[in-house]
DRENPA-3360 file (N, C-alpha, C; in nm, 2 decimals, always signed):
BEGIN
1 = MVHQWTLL = +3.50/+0.72/+1.75/+3.55/+0.59/+1.70/+3.64/+0.66/+1.57 ~ +3.75/+0.61/+1.57/+3.82/+0.67/+1.41/+3.81/+0.57/+1.33 ~ +3.75/+0.61/+1.19/+3.75/+0.52/+1.09/+3.89/+0.47/+1.06 ~ +3.92/+0.34/+1.01/+4.04/+0.33/+0.97/+4.03/+0.28/+0.82 ~ +4.09/+0.30/+0.74/+4.11/+0.28/+0.60/+4.12/+0.12/+0.53 ~ +4.03/+0.08/+0.47/+4.06/-0.08/+0.44/+4.10/-0.06/+0.29 ~ +4.17/-0.17/+0.25/+4.19/-0.21/+0.13/+4.06/-0.15/+0.04 ~ +3.93/-0.18/+0.04/+3.84/-0.11/-0.05/+3.80/+0.02/-0.06;
9 = DTLFVAII = +3.83/+0.08/+0.07/+3.83/+0.24/+0.07/+3.94/+0.29/+0.00 ~ +4.05/+0.23/+0.00/+4.17/+0.25/-0.07/+4.17/+0.26/-0.23 ~ +4.12/+0.15/-0.25/+4.09/+0.14/-0.40/+3.98/+0.22/-0.45 ~ +3.87/+0.25/-0.37/+3.77/+0.31/-0.44/+3.82/+0.47/-0.46 ~ +3.89/+0.53/-0.36/+3.95/+0.67/-0.39/+4.03/+0.68/-0.49 ~ +4.11/+0.56/-0.52/+4.23/+0.54/-0.64/+4.14/+0.54/-0.76 ~ +4.02/+0.45/-0.77/+3.97/+0.47/-0.90/+3.89/+0.59/-0.92 ~ +3.85/+0.67/-0.79/+3.77/+0.81/-0.83/+3.87/+0.89/-0.89;
17 = VFCLICGV = +4.00/+0.88/-0.80/+4.09/+1.01/-0.87/+4.18/+0.97/-1.01 ~ +4.16/+0.86/-1.05/+4.20/+0.80/-1.18/+4.09/+0.85/-1.29 ~ +3.99/+0.85/-1.25/+3.87/+0.88/-1.35/+3.89/+1.05/-1.37 ~ +3.90/+1.11/-1.25/+3.90/+1.25/-1.25/+4.03/+1.28/-1.34 ~ +4.16/+1.23/-1.34/+4.25/+1.25/-1.42/+4.22/+1.21/-1.57 ~ +4.20/+1.12/-1.59/+4.16/+1.08/-1.72/+4.06/+1.22/-1.78 ~ +3.96/+1.25/-1.70/+3.86/+1.35/-1.72/+3.92/+1.47/-1.76 ~ +4.05/+1.54/-1.70/+4.11/+1.63/-1.72/+4.18/+1.65/-1.81;
25 = VAAVIGHR = +4.26/+1.52/-1.87/+4.31/+1.49/-1.97/+4.24/+1.49/-2.09 ~ +4.15/+1.45/-2.06/+4.06/+1.45/-2.22/+4.00/+1.59/-2.25 ~ +3.97/+1.66/-2.13/+3.92/+1.77/-2.14/+4.02/+1.88/-2.20 ~ +4.14/+1.86/-2.16/+4.25/+1.94/-2.20/+4.28/+1.92/-2.37 ~ +4.27/+1.77/-2.38/+4.29/+1.77/-2.52/+4.17/+1.82/-2.63 ~ +4.05/+1.80/-2.55/+3.91/+1.82/-2.62/+3.94/+1.99/-2.68 ~ +4.00/+2.07/-2.55/+4.02/+2.22/-2.58/+4.08/+2.25/-2.66 ~ +4.24/+2.18/-2.69/+4.33/+2.20/-2.78/+4.28/+2.18/-2.93;
33 = KNLSVGQS = +4.17/+2.08/-2.95/+4.11/+2.04/-3.05/+3.98/+2.10/-3.10 ~ +3.94/+2.20/-3.02/+3.82/+2.30/-3.03/+3.70/+2.20/-3.01 ~ +3.71/+2.14/-2.90/+3.59/+2.05/-2.90/+3.51/+2.08/-2.78 ~ +3.40/+2.04/-2.73/+3.33/+2.08/-2.60/+3.44/+2.01/-2.50 ~ +3.44/+2.11/-2.40/+3.54/+2.07/-2.27/+3.47/+1.98/-2.20 ~ +3.32/+1.99/-2.19/+3.28/+1.95/-2.08/+3.23/+1.81/-2.12 ~ +3.20/+1.77/-2.28/+3.18/+1.64/-2.35/+3.32/+1.57/-2.33 ~ +3.40/+1.63/-2.33/+3.54/+1.59/-2.34/+3.57/+1.53/-2.19;
41 = FALGALLG = +3.56/+1.60/-2.10/+3.56/+1.57/-1.98/+3.51/+1.46/-1.91 ~ +3.35/+1.47/-1.96/+3.27/+1.35/-1.92/+3.29/+1.21/-2.00 ~ +3.36/+1.21/-2.11/+3.40/+1.09/-2.18/+3.50/+1.03/-2.13 ~ +3.61/+1.14/-2.08/+3.76/+1.08/-2.01/+3.71/+1.00/-1.84 ~ +3.62/+1.09/-1.82/+3.60/+1.05/-1.65/+3.51/+0.94/-1.66 ~ +3.42/+0.94/-1.75/+3.33/+0.81/-1.74/+3.42/+0.67/-1.81 ~ +3.45/+0.69/-1.92/+3.52/+0.57/-1.98/+3.67/+0.58/-1.95 ~ +3.74/+0.66/-1.89/+3.86/+0.62/-1.84/+3.96/+0.64/-1.97;
49 = PQGVASVV = +4.06/+0.55/-1.97/+4.14/+0.56/-2.11/+4.08/+0.52/-2.22 ~ +3.97/+0.48/-2.23/+3.87/+0.47/-2.35/+3.83/+0.59/-2.41 ~ +3.77/+0.66/-2.31/+3.74/+0.82/-2.34/+3.85/+0.89/-2.36 ~ +3.94/+0.88/-2.32/+4.07/+0.98/-2.36/+4.12/+0.95/-2.50 ~ +4.11/+0.83/-2.53/+4.14/+0.77/-2.69/+4.02/+0.78/-2.75 ~ +3.90/+0.80/-2.72/+3.78/+0.86/-2.79/+3.81/+1.01/-2.84 ~ +3.87/+1.08/-2.77/+3.88/+1.23/-2.77/+3.99/+1.25/-2.88 ~ +4.07/+1.18/-2.85/+4.21/+1.17/-2.96/+4.16/+1.16/-3.09;
57 = RDKPGLPR = +4.10/+1.05/-3.11/+4.04/+1.04/-3.26/+3.93/+1.11/-3.29 ~ +3.88/+1.17/-3.24/+3.77/+1.29/-3.25/+3.82/+1.38/-3.38 ~ +3.76/+1.43/-3.50/+3.80/+1.52/-3.57/+3.84/+1.67/-3.48 ~ +3.91/+1.76/-3.54/+3.90/+1.89/-3.46/+3.79/+1.95/-3.51 ~ +3.74/+2.06/-3.42/+3.63/+2.11/-3.46/+3.65/+2.26/-3.49 ~ +3.57/+2.32/-3.56/+3.60/+2.46/-3.60/+3.65/+2.58/-3.50 ~ +3.71/+2.64/-3.52/+3.75/+2.77/-3.40/+3.63/+2.89/-3.39 ~ +3.60/+2.91/-3.26/+3.50/+3.00/-3.25/+3.54/+3.15/-3.32;
65 = APSGMRTI = +3.43/+3.17/-3.40/+3.46/+3.31/-3.49/+3.43/+3.43/-3.39 ~ +3.47/+3.54/-3.41/+3.42/+3.67/-3.36/+3.28/+3.71/-3.38 ~ +3.23/+3.78/-3.31/+3.06/+3.81/-3.28/+3.03/+3.89/-3.44 ~ +2.95/+3.86/-3.50/+2.90/+3.91/-3.64/+2.97/+3.80/-3.74 ~ +3.05/+3.73/-3.71/+3.11/+3.64/-3.81/+3.07/+3.52/-3.79 ~ +3.11/+3.40/-3.88/+3.09/+3.26/-3.85/+3.21/+3.18/-3.91 ~ +3.28/+3.05/-3.88/+3.35/+2.98/-3.92/+3.32/+2.89/-3.99 ~ +3.39/+2.90/-4.13/+3.38/+2.80/-4.23/+3.52/+2.72/-4.26;
73 = RCPCCNAV = +3.46/+2.59/-4.34/+3.58/+2.53/-4.42/+3.56/+2.52/-4.56 ~ +3.65/+2.55/-4.62/+3.67/+2.57/-4.77/+3.63/+2.39/-4.85 ~ +3.52/+2.35/-4.93/+3.51/+2.23/-4.99/+3.60/+2.20/-5.08 ~ +3.68/+2.27/-5.12/+3.78/+2.24/-5.21/+3.92/+2.20/-5.14 ~ +3.96/+2.33/-5.08/+4.08/+2.28/-5.01/+4.07/+2.27/-4.86 ~ +3.99/+2.25/-4.80/+3.96/+2.25/-4.65/+4.03/+2.36/-4.58 ~ +4.04/+2.48/-4.61/+4.12/+2.59/-4.54/+3.97/+2.64/-4.45 ~ +4.02/+2.68/-4.35/+3.91/+2.73/-4.21/+3.95/+2.88/-4.24;
81 = QTIGETQA = +3.82/+2.95/-4.24/+3.85/+3.09/-4.25/+3.69/+3.13/-4.17 ~ +3.70/+3.29/-4.17/+3.58/+3.34/-4.11/+3.54/+3.44/-4.24 ~ +3.38/+3.42/-4.21/+3.34/+3.52/-4.29/+3.21/+3.58/-4.26 ~ +3.14/+3.70/-4.29/+3.03/+3.77/-4.24/+2.92/+3.66/-4.22 ~ +2.86/+3.68/-4.11/+2.72/+3.59/-4.08/+2.63/+3.58/-4.17 ~ +2.61/+3.71/-4.26/+2.49/+3.70/-4.35/+2.55/+3.69/-4.50 ~ +2.67/+3.63/-4.52/+2.76/+3.65/-4.66/+2.69/+3.50/-4.72 ~ +2.66/+3.54/-4.85/+2.58/+3.41/-4.91/+2.70/+3.36/-4.99;
89 = EYQCSQCK = +2.81/+3.42/-5.06/+2.93/+3.37/-5.11/+3.06/+3.43/-5.04 ~ +3.15/+3.33/-5.07/+3.30/+3.40/-5.02/+3.40/+3.34/-5.12 ~ +3.51/+3.40/-5.14/+3.62/+3.35/-5.20/+3.74/+3.33/-5.11 ~ +3.78/+3.19/-5.11/+3.85/+3.11/-5.02/+3.98/+3.21/-5.01 ~ +4.06/+3.23/-4.90/+4.16/+3.28/-4.91/+4.29/+3.21/-4.95 ~ +4.28/+3.06/-4.93/+4.40/+2.97/-4.99/+4.39/+2.98/-5.15 ~ +4.30/+2.88/-5.19/+4.27/+2.85/-5.31/+4.22/+2.96/-5.40 ~ +4.16/+3.02/-5.35/+4.06/+3.16/-5.42/+3.99/+3.09/-5.55;
97 = TENAVQDS = +3.90/+2.99/-5.50/+3.77/+2.94/-5.55/+3.67/+3.03/-5.49 ~ +3.59/+3.07/-5.57/+3.44/+3.13/-5.55/+3.32/+3.01/-5.47 ~ +3.32/+3.04/-5.35/+3.19/+2.93/-5.30/+3.07/+2.96/-5.23 ~ +2.96/+2.92/-5.26/+2.84/+2.92/-5.20/+2.83/+2.90/-5.05 ~ +2.78/+2.97/-4.95/+2.79/+2.91/-4.82/+2.66/+2.82/-4.84 ~ +2.69/+2.68/-4.77/+2.61/+2.58/-4.75/+2.56/+2.62/-4.59 ~ +2.41/+2.55/-4.57/+2.35/+2.58/-4.44/+2.40/+2.46/-4.34 ~ +2.48/+2.36/-4.40/+2.53/+2.24/-4.30/+2.69/+2.32/-4.24;
105 = Q = +2.70/+2.40/-4.31/+2.82/+2.47/-4.22/+2.79/+2.55/-4.12;
% end
């Protein structure tokens, strides 16, 4: 017996494909904004266009630092830079202010 595709089957497959496409679009956007790709994909796949819009509205994350370094953002000028993992103070490469490293960074 051959299964005949009904309108409901076609609609179900179309919804699944649409959700996967939204997930991939959200994951690509999240990757470009240095956000979690898995979380971005899940938002897009589960929430559809609203999930993609949520990823678009998210603030960009900090880029990954090389091993032995960490990425920080200057509190004065908002410049992103990498410093040593154990460094307690740094001079901003853009505005040249001396800053203490805060634990929340």
